[in-house]
C-alpha positions in Angstrom: 29.9 155.0 48.4 27.0 152.6 46.7 28.5 149.7 48.5 26.0 147.2 49.3 27.2 145.4 52.6 25.7 142.4 53.4 25.3 142.1 57.4 24.2 138.2 59.0 21.9 138.8 61.6 20.1 142.0 60.9 16.6 140.6 60.2 16.6 138.7 63.4 18.8 141.2 65.8 18.2 144.4 63.9 21.8 144.5 64.2 24.9 142.8 63.6 24.7 139.1 64.6 28.2 138.6 67.1 30.0 135.1 66.6 31.5 134.0 69.7 35.0 135.1 70.4 37.7 132.8 68.4 35.2 131.9 66.0 34.9 133.5 62.7 32.7 133.2 60.1 34.7 133.8 56.7 31.8 135.7 54.2 31.6 132.1 52.0 29.8 130.7 55.5 27.7 134.0 55.9 26.5 133.8 52.8 25.8 129.7 52.6 23.9 130.9 56.5 21.9 133.5 54.0 21.1 130.4 51.6 23.1 132.3 48.9 20.8 135.3 48.8 22.9 137.9 47.8 24.1 135.3 44.1 20.3 134.6 43.8 19.9 134.1 40.1 23.0 134.7 39.2 25.5 133.8 36.6 28.4 133.4 38.3 32.4 133.5 37.0 34.3 132.7 40.7 37.9 134.1 41.2 39.2 131.8 43.5 42.0 128.9 44.5 42.3 126.4 47.3 41.9 129.1 50.4 38.3 129.4 49.2 36.7 127.1 51.4 34.0 127.4 54.5 34.9 126.8 58.1 34.1 122.8 57.6 36.6 122.8 54.8 33.8 122.9 51.6 34.8 124.2 49.0 33.2 127.8 47.8 33.5 125.8 44.1 31.4 123.2 45.9 29.1 125.1 47.4 28.3 127.5 44.9 28.0 124.9 42.5 25.3 123.2 44.6 23.6 126.2 45.7 20.0 126.5 43.9 19.5 129.7 41.7 23.4 130.0 41.1 24.7 129.0 37.6 28.1 128.6 38.2 29.8 128.8 35.0 33.2 130.0 34.9 36.0 129.7 37.4 39.0 132.3 37.3 42.8 131.6 39.3 45.3 133.8 40.7 49.2 133.1 40.9 50.2 129.9 41.6 47.0 128.4 39.9 43.8 127.1 41.4 45.3 124.3 43.6 48.1 127.0 45.1 50.7 124.8 43.6 52.7 126.2 40.8 55.9 128.9 41.4 56.0 129.4 37.8 56.1 132.7 35.6 53.3 131.6 33.3 50.3 129.5 34.3 48.0 128.4 31.6 44.1 127.7 31.8 42.3 124.0 32.9 39.6 122.5 34.0 38.1 122.1 37.7 38.0 118.2 37.4 34.9 117.4 40.2 32.4 119.4 38.4 34.1 120.1 34.8 34.0 124.4 34.9 36.8 125.8 32.7 39.6 127.1 34.8 40.8 130.2 33.3 44.5 131.3 34.6 44.7 135.3 35.6 48.4 134.4 35.6 48.9 133.7 32.1 48.5 135.2 28.5 46.4 137.9 30.2 45.9 139.2 34.2 42.3 140.7 33.5 39.1 138.9 32.0 38.1 140.2 28.5 35.0 141.1 27.6 34.5 137.5 26.1 35.4 136.0 29.2 32.9 137.9 30.7 29.9 137.5 27.7 27.9 134.7 29.9 28.6 136.4 33.4 26.9 138.6 35.3 28.3 138.3 38.1 32.1 137.7 39.3 32.8 136.7 43.1 36.3 136.7 44.7 37.2 134.3 47.1 41.0 134.0 48.1 43.2 134.4 51.4 45.1 137.6 51.5 48.0 138.1 53.5 47.7 141.8 54.2 50.9 143.0 52.4 50.8 145.2 49.5 53.3 143.3 47.2 51.2 139.9 47.8 49.6 139.8 44.1 45.8 138.0 45.1 44.7 141.8 45.4 46.4 143.1 42.6 44.2 140.0 40.5 41.5 141.5 42.5 41.5 145.2 41.4 42.0 143.8 37.9 39.0 142.0 38.0 36.5 144.8 39.5 38.6 147.3 36.5 37.0 144.1 34.3 34.0 144.1 35.7 33.3 148.1 35.8 34.3 147.9 32.1 31.4 145.0 31.6 29.0 145.8 33.4 29.4 142.8 35.6 28.4 143.1 39.5 31.1 142.3 41.8 30.9 140.3 44.9 33.6 140.0 47.4 33.3 136.8 50.2 35.7 138.7 53.1 38.6 136.7 54.9 40.2 138.0 57.5 43.7 139.7 57.2 46.3 137.1 58.7 48.5 139.6 60.4 45.4 141.5 62.2 43.5 145.0 60.8 44.9 147.6 63.0 49.1 147.7 62.4 49.8 149.7 59.2 53.3 150.3 58.2 55.9 150.7 55.4 56.4 153.2 52.5 53.7 154.0 50.1 53.4 153.0 46.9 54.8 156.1 44.7 52.0 156.9 42.0 52.7 156.3 38.8 54.6 153.4 40.3 51.4 150.9 40.1 52.6 147.4 38.8 51.2 143.7 39.5 53.1 144.0 42.7 51.7 147.2 43.4 48.3 147.8 42.0 47.4 150.7 44.3 48.8 153.6 46.0 48.9 151.8 49.8 51.4 151.2 52.4 53.0 148.0 52.4 51.5 146.7 55.5 47.8 148.1 54.8 46.0 146.3 57.9 42.7 145.9 55.5 41.0 142.7 54.7 40.1 142.3 51.2 36.2 143.4 51.5 37.6 146.9 52.7 40.3 147.2 49.9 37.6 146.0 47.4 35.8 149.5 48.9 38.5 151.5 48.8 39.6 150.2 45.1 36.2 151.3 44.0 36.2 154.6 45.6 39.7 155.9 44.6 40.0 154.5 41.1 36.6 155.5 40.3 34.6 152.7 39.3 31.2 152.2 37.7 30.6 148.9 39.7 28.1 147.5 41.4 30.0 146.3 44.2 29.2 144.0 47.0 31.0 142.3 50.3 29.7 140.1 52.4 31.1 140.7 55.9 32.6 137.7 57.7 30.9 137.6 61.3 33.0 137.7 64.4 36.1 138.8 63.4 38.1 141.6 65.3 40.8 144.3 63.6 42.9 143.1 66.6 42.9 139.8 65.4 45.8 137.4 64.2 45.1 134.2 62.1 45.4 132.2 65.2 42.8 134.1 66.9 40.2 133.1 64.3 39.4 129.4 64.7 39.9 128.7 61.0 42.3 125.8 59.5 45.4 127.6 58.2 46.0 126.3 54.4 49.0 128.0 52.6 47.9 130.5 50.1 51.0 130.0 48.2 54.0 127.2 48.1 56.2 129.7 50.1 53.6 131.3 52.7 53.4 128.0 55.1 52.3 130.1 58.5 51.0 132.8 59.5 54.1 133.8 61.3 56.0 133.6 58.1 53.0 136.0 56.8 54.3 138.5 59.4 57.5 138.1 58.4 56.8 138.7 54.8 56.5 142.6 54.5 59.9 143.4 55.9 61.5 140.0 54.9 59.9 139.7 51.5 61.5 143.2 50.4 64.5 141.9 50.3 64.5 138.9 48.0 64.4 141.2 44.6 68.1 141.5 45.9 71.2 138.9 45.4 69.7 137.2 49.1 67.9 134.0 49.8 65.2 134.6 51.8 64.6 131.0 52.3 62.7 130.1 49.4 64.2 126.4 48.9 64.7 125.7 52.4 61.5 124.4 55.4 60.8 127.7 56.3 60.3 130.8 53.9 60.6 134.2 55.2 62.2 133.1 58.8 65.7 133.4 57.2 68.0 134.9 54.9 71.5 133.9 53.4 74.1 134.3 50.7 77.4 132.7 49.7 79.0 135.8 50.3 77.8 136.9 54.1 78.9 136.2 57.4 76.1 134.7 59.5 77.4 135.2 62.8 78.7 138.8 62.4 75.3 139.6 61.3 73.8 137.9 63.8 76.0 139.8 66.6 75.0 143.2 65.0 71.5 142.7 65.0 70.9 141.4 68.3 72.7 144.5 70.0 70.0 146.4 68.1 68.1 144.8 70.5 64.7 145.3 68.0 61.1 145.3 69.3 59.8 141.5 69.0 62.5 139.8 67.5 65.7 137.7 67.7 68.4 136.7 65.4 70.4 133.4 65.0 73.1 132.1 63.0 72.4 129.7 60.5 73.9 127.9 57.5 71.5 126.5 54.8 71.6 124.8 51.1 68.5 125.9 49.6 67.0 122.9 47.1 65.6 125.3 45.0 65.2 128.9 43.8 67.8 131.6 44.4 71.3 129.7 45.5 70.0 126.0 44.6 72.4 123.4 46.0 74.9 126.5 47.1 75.9 126.6 50.9 74.6 129.8 52.7 75.4 131.3 55.7 72.9 133.6 56.9 70.5 134.5 60.2 67.2 132.8 61.5 65.1 135.6 62.7 62.9 134.5 65.7 59.7 136.5 66.5 59.8 136.5 70.4 56.8 139.0 70.7 54.3 139.2 68.0 52.5 142.2 69.5 55.6 144.2 69.5 57.1 143.0 66.3 57.7 145.2 63.5 58.4 143.3 60.4 59.2 146.4 58.1 61.8 148.5 60.7 63.2 144.6 60.9 63.5 144.6 57.3 65.0 148.4 56.8 67.3 147.0 59.8 68.8 144.2 58.0 68.8 146.3 54.7 70.5 149.2 56.1 73.3 146.7 57.6 74.0 144.5 54.5 74.6 148.2 52.8 77.1 149.1 55.6 78.8 145.7 56.2 78.7 144.5 52.1 78.7 147.7 49.7 80.0 146.0 47.1 78.4 142.2 47.5 74.8 143.1 47.9 73.3 143.9 44.9 70.4 146.7 45.6 69.4 147.5 41.9 65.8 145.6 41.9 65.2 146.5 45.8 62.5 149.6 44.4 60.5 147.2 42.5 58.7 145.8 45.7 59.6 148.8 48.3 57.6 151.0 45.7 59.0 154.2 47.2 61.8 155.6 45.6 62.4 158.2 48.2 63.2 155.9 50.8 65.2 154.1 48.7 67.3 157.3 48.2 67.4 157.6 52.3 68.2 153.9 52.7 71.2 153.6 50.1 72.4 157.6 51.2 72.9 155.9 54.5 70.6 157.3 56.6 70.0 155.7 59.9 66.4 153.7 60.5 64.7 157.0 62.4 65.8 159.2 59.5 64.5 156.6 56.9 61.0 156.4 58.7 60.4 160.0 58.5 60.8 160.0 54.6 57.6 158.6 54.1 55.6 158.9 57.4 53.9 161.8 55.9 52.6 159.9 53.5 52.1 156.8 55.9 49.6 159.0 57.9 47.8 160.1 54.9 47.2 156.3 53.8 45.7 155.7 57.4 43.5 158.4 57.0 42.3 158.0 53.5 41.8 153.9 54.9 39.7 154.9 57.9 36.8 155.7 55.5 36.8 152.5 54.3 36.9 149.8 57.2 34.0 147.9 57.8 35.2 146.2 61.3 35.9 147.2 64.7 
């Protein structure tokens, strides 16, 4: 596939160096330990944000700025800005204060680097923590930047990071071809079970990009790892993604937020609860608990969001508590909730925009048609199996 994958330790051991369990070295640490050899002589544009840090907390910006033989010329920021604090529709350009390098927003007037932006750059480096869900937009920013790099003969380097909800479990509908968007960049499952490096390899191959792509692999990461297995420090990837628990809930609960339902934005625990002024939380809680879904329990709750949907309005709802993350199925759980809302509130629950994140018309048709969960999941099972087979060719870790 003409993709170079740098493996720290091959020169010394003849094979991949194994970090001790629980100590994952992300791509920036591997690059640093290899004396930045892969970027020697490069004129770099860095696509990153506040999550781009080494194990010791030093930022990728600072490390590349100080690296001998590396010229860091430009920074690019994704949704939520370079500091990861903004939750607005359009973000402007800025300047990185500590090293006075311009920051170009890829969540503003443009979402893909232009030829002019790349004129003085020969290498784009991507270092952002993803959360493992198709509609989380950092992977869309990466895909757009890869296309721009291919079109402008710029090398692309991914400093890989863990999938925080593990790299084994794959679930949910595959995006319909033709429905690609910024919240659905490629035809992958909702829960894709891949790292950003693996996704980059897939995008290069399946989008037929004439691109010089390199992935600086992590050391020590195992596909079965959740984020708290890595020994890395959790940094909120975005303002409302505040824990690895919320990341695990997001593939299923996040699907619901295009409807007239609060998913907890404006509370202390986004994606850990749902509610609305028109909902009877105690009744929905009883019904959901009667389903005995694996790895999850539900509690009735009342809350008043201080931002976002239903700001300042009392909502009745349900708190979602993961009891066993290994058996918990976030997307199945989200679909069970959606089906129950349709049954209990056919007039109150508004589903006009539900397809935007779901991305699969036949799945929505089955849901709205009153099918049970087994029938709904059967609708996307074949495409999901095809995705799992496609995905196998691009996996970089055991």
